[in-house]
N, C-alpha and C positions, 0 to 999 in steps of 0.2 A: 503494499499499500504507499502511496505517494505522501507527501509530506501535507500537498495539497487536500487529497482524499480524507485523510486522518484529521485534517482540520476542519472539513466539510461533515464529517462523521460526529465531531466534539461538539459544531455549530447546532446540528439535530439534537443532541442531548442534553444542550445547554441549561435549560428550563427544568430539567429532571434531575440534575446534578445533586442540588441542596433536598431534592426526594429522597434520592438515595443516604445522601451522607446522614438524612434523619433516621430512616431503618435501620443505619448502622452507626448510632450515634455513639454506642458505649465502644465499639471498635476504633473509631476515630479519635475517641477521649484516651485511650491508652496511647494512641500515635503522638496526638500533641504532646501528654506529658512528656515521652521519649525525647522528643524533640525539644520540650524546653529542658531536659536536664544536659543536651548537648550546647543548645544556645541558650545563652542568658540576656536577658532582658536589657533593652539599652543599647543593641548594637546593628549595625550597619548589614540588614539581610538583602538578599537578592535571591528569587524561588523562580526557580525555570520549570515550566508547566503549572502555575498556579492555579489553576482552574478557577474557582470562585473569591479565593482570597482568605478561607477561612484557619488554614495553618500559619500562613504568612502572618493573620492577625492576632492568631494567639501569642507568638513568639514576642509581641509588643516593641518592635524594634524602634529605633531612633530615626531610622531611614527604612524604608520597605519598600521593595522594589519588584514587583511580579511580571512575568512575561508567561505568555500562552499565545499556542498557535490558533486559536479557537476565539474569532472577536466576538462572537456573541458571549462566551463565558466570560470575556474581558469586560465586558459592559455591565453584568450583573456585579461583578467583583468591584467596579468601580462606584457603582449605586450602593452595595453595602458598606464600603470602607472608604470614603473620601479623603481621608486621611494618608493614604497607603497612594503608590503610584503603581499603574497598571500599563502595560503596554501588551499590543496585539501583534502576534507575527514570530519568525525564528529569530535567534538570537543573532545570527548575524546582519540581519536587515534593521535592528535596534539601535539607535544612538544614545547610549548611553556612557558619561565619563566618568563615572565615580568607581573609587574602589570599596570593597564588601568586606566585613568581618567574616562574615558568612556566606557561602553558597549553598542552597537546599536543591537539592535533585531528587524529588519523591515519587518513586515508582518509575521515573523518565527514562532509564537505560533501557529497560524492557522495549520501547518501542523506537528505538534512534536506528535510523539507518547505518552511518558511519560514529561510533561511540568515539574513537580515538580522535577525529578530526572537532568532535562537538567539545570533548574536553578540553584539548586545544585551542579553540575560540573562546573559552571562559578566562584563561590566563590574563587578559585585557583587564579583566575585573577583581585581580589578585594583587595581593601584597605578600611579602615573607608570611605574615602572620595570620593570613586567610586561611579559612578552614571549609571544607566539601565535605557537606553530610549528605551521603547516599543511602537513601532507602530501596531495596528491592525484595520480592517475594522468592520464597523458597521452591525449588523443584519439587519437592515434592507434595505441594499443594496443587499441583497443577490441575490436575482433575476435578478438586473439591471446587477450586476457582472456578471450573467450567460450567460446573453444575449450579453454583451460586448464580452466576451471568443467567443460565436458562432460565431457572425459576426468578429471576427478577431481584433479587437479594443483592446484587452485585452489578455495577454500571458495565456494560458490555466493552471490551474492550479489544484489538486488533492481536492476533498472534504474537507472542513476547519472545524476546531474545531470552532464553533461561539462562540467567547468569549464574555462577558461582563465584567464592570471594577471591579463589585462585584466577578466574577471568577477569574479572575488575580491578584486581591488584595490577595483573600483565598490562590492563589499557591505562591505569593509571601512570605506569612506568613509561611506556611509549609516549604518554603525551607531557609528560615532565611534573609527575605529582608523584607523591609516597603514601602508602596507606599507613595510619596511626595507631588506629584501632578498629576495633570491630564488638558489634552486640546484636546479640539476637533476642526478639521478644517474641509473646504472642500465642500460645496455644490453643487458646479458646476465643475465638474473635467477636463472641456473641454471649448475651449475658445469661447466665443461669444464675442467679441468686445466693450466692455465698461459693460456690464452686467457683467460678471464673475468676473472681477475686482471689481465691487462694492458688489457684492454677496458675495464673498470669503472674503474679506478684513472687512467688517462690519456685512453684516446680518448674516454671519453664526457664528458670535460671540455673538450673542443676546440670550437672553433665548427663548425656544421654538424650533427654528430655527436652533440653537446651536444642538439641541438632535436629527436632522435631517443629520448630517453630516456624511461624509463619514471616514474620516480617525481620529482615536480616538487614543490619545499620554497617557501614564503614565510615570513617572518618577519616580525610585524607588532607595533607597540605601540599603546595606546589612547592618545587625545588627553583631556588634561585642561586645564582653564584654571589658572594659575598666576599670579597677579596678585601675589605676595609680590616685594620687594626683598632681594636676596643680597648679602653680603659679598664682596669680591673681592681676588684676591691679582694683581698683576701683576709678573711674573718677567722681569728683564731680566738675560740672560746677557751678561757684556761682558769683552771682551780687548782691551785695545787700543784703546779707545773713548771716551777721555778728553772729546774737543772733543764730542760725542753726550749725555754724562751729563745736564749741568743741562735741557736742551732734553726728555728723558725724562720729565721731571717737569714740567715747566712747562708741557709742549704736552697734557699729556694732562687732557679734561676730567673733571670730577667725575662719577661714576656709581655708583649701587649704595649698599646700606646703609652701607658702611665700605669703605676704599680701602687696600690695603698694597702699597708697592712691596718687592720682594725682587730687591736686585743680587747675584748672584753672579761673583765677580770673577776672571779665570782667567789669573793671573802674568802681567800686563800689563807693557808696557818703556817705557808711555809716562806712570805716574802715574794710570791709571785708579782704582786702589784710592782714593787720596790725593784725588782730584777728587770720587769718591763722599761721603768723610766732610766734606769741607767742603760739598757739597749739603745733605747729612743737617742740617748746622749753617745754612745759610741760608735751610731751608725746616720750620723745626721744627714747624709745625704740620702736617705731613705724616707719615704713618706708614711711615717708611722703614728696612729693615734692611740690612745689608752682612753678606757671607760670601765668604771667601776660599777658593776652589774647591778641594777635595781631591784630585780627578783631574785628567785632562785631556779635552778635546771638548766640545762643546755637549751633546752626550747625556748627559754625567756631570754638567755643569752644571744641565741640566731636572730631572733626576732628583735631584739635591741639594736644588734651590732648592724643586721641590715638597714635598719631606719638611720642610722648613722652613716651609711656608706655611701661613697660618691660615685664610685666606678660603674661603667656600665654592663660588666659583667660582674655579680657575686658570685664567692668561694668561699666555702668551707674548709678549714685546714684544722684538723683535732690536733690538741697542744700535745697529745701522748706523741704524736710522731708515728703512729704505727702506720700510715700511710706518709711514707716519704715525702717531702717536700720537693725532691726532685722531681717526683711525677705530675706535678701540677702544670707544667707545658702541654702535656699530651691532654690534659683535662681543656684547656684554654683552646688549643687546635680544634679538639671534636666539636666546641659550641662556634668557633671562630667560622669555620668553613662551613656550617651550616648542617653539618653530618647529624646534629641532635637538636633539644632545644633544653632538655633539661638533662644533664649528664649525671650518672648515677655512679661512684666506684663500686668495683665488685672484686670482693678479697676470695672468692671461692674457686678460681681458676687457676692458679699458681699454686704449689706448694707453699706453705706457711712456715715461718721460723717456728723452731719451739717455743712453746709457752706463749705464741702469739695470739691464738683462740682457744678457750678450753673445750673439748668435748661435746659438754651440754650445749655450748654456745654456738658451736657449729652445727650440732643439730636443729636448734630451733631457728638459726639463720636459714638453712635449706627448707624447713616446713615453711616459715613465712614468705620465703621466695615462691615455692609452688603456689601458695597460698594467695599470694598478692596477684600472680599472675593469671591466675583465675579470677580474682575478683575486680582488677583494673583494667584486663583486657589489652594490657601492654605485659612483652616480656620483663619479668624480672626475678633476678638469680639472687640477689644480695639487697635486702631492703635496709640493712642496718649498718651499712659502711657510712661514717659521718661525713665523707668528702661528698659532696652535690654542688654542682654549680649550675647558675640559668643566668638570665639577661635579666638586667634589674629592672625594665620596664614589663616582663613579665611576671615578676616577685612582686611588684605595684598593682597589679591587676589580680591577682594571688590575695593579696591584703584586702583588696577591694570587696573581695569574693570569701571572706572568711566567714562570714555570718554564716554559709552555708553547712559548714561543719562545725564552727564554732571554736574556742579556744580550750582544746580538748588534749592536746598532746606536750607533755613534759620534758619529751626527747628532741620536737623539731623535725627528726628524720618525717614523720608520718604526715607532718602538716605541709610540709614540702611536697611531698608524695603525692598526697592526696590532693592538694590542690594544682598540683600541673597537669595529674591525669584529668581532672574535672575542666580543666582550660584547654584539654586537647593539645597539649604540649608533646612532642615526639620525644622519647624520652630513648636515650642511648646509655648502655650499662658501658662503662671503660673497666676493661680487666687492669688489676694493681697488685704487687707484692706486697703482702702484709707481713710487716716488721714485728716482733717482739719489744716492749718498754725496755729502755735504758734509764730511765728514772719515776719515781714513783709508781703507784698502783692503780688500779681500774678503779674504775666508781660507779660501775653496773654492778647491782643487785640482783643474780641472776633470776630468783624466785618470785621476791617482790616485783623486779622491773618487768617479767614474764608472764605475771598475771595481769599486769598493765596492759602489756602486750597484747593480751588476749582478748580482753575489754575492747580495746581500739579495734580489734580486728571484726569484733561482732557490731560494732558502731561503723564502721567503714561497710559492711555487708548492708546494713540499713540505708544508708546514706546513697552509697554507689550502686549497688547491686539489685538490692531489692526496693527500688524505687516504687 
């Protein structure tokens, strides 16, 4: 079917579109809820194949633009949502100069004649921070959807391109994008009181059942060359780490357009604060700042330190130096080159030095890695490595959206991980060699802190997976 023929088909169905939505209001409420998880309010949103504009309006964009090939459908959308902007025609024929935070492709790829060329045409609307949210049907539901069309429960569509995650990922690569994460939802698209709620909220998110779901999502980002150099803030939270302070400065290689060190000292008993003052005088050519931590815990130190940071890239270097300062240029190169937007250290690839990590800690790290890979929809092998790197403007957006999770994390690791995933940032794990301490003792209490981590996992399931 040509684009013109498809436009005529949807023109003929335009007056019935809202009737189909009312018949399936429960199903569309599930879709809207999932989209609202991916797309925060107040963003610049472009939806291709917007139909009568209901989804676009539900996202509450600061700038909302909808495009559809059906002129009759667009007229209905303009009447319903006059504050949004709607255009009739193909994407190549629409004159729009804006860039967008999110581009929505809801069920659209299944109807396109040339998916690669279409995705390439979207790049003119993208910045490096743009996210493309793609929704498509599972092939397992093909016969059931045909029955729904035949019985009048679903709006008729032409024969679909039945695509898998691998198919779409390949198209994205060919067009200059990268898939970041995926999600699958909806086992029961109709409402059976009580049963549908439990099935779609919980059962559909579990392994095996998740593979049987109807709606699949991919969040992708465009890939751009990023040759510029960035200024860097290296945050060093430190408590009772006097013997490591000077090495944190002397062993960190030069990289970036400018390098700033921010020490946040946490009420030490061994003279750590005074040692930082001494090192500042001993290295006057270094940009070193020192602050007394206002609260307690590493999470508080990280949040306070990042609030003082001036660099365009934010890095955490734990003062125990179990991640060697010499590794930090690798983290910078990974984010500067655009390979990732949230760089997470991984200690579980290379062999560790003796005593670097106790056996129970190793087991816990492996468990949390597997759990969070399932929970977050991106690969995590080591969630508890303290070295994490991200752009400052992404961190500021994370702070602005912190109300979604709240102030729940005394460690700081999960606040950053959950926030980065909620922002749809590309997570990249960087293998490092984990060293033994040469000064001081660990401040981790395995069982008490382990219980806190389990509580945070349950919290995260509620806010991320079982939404």
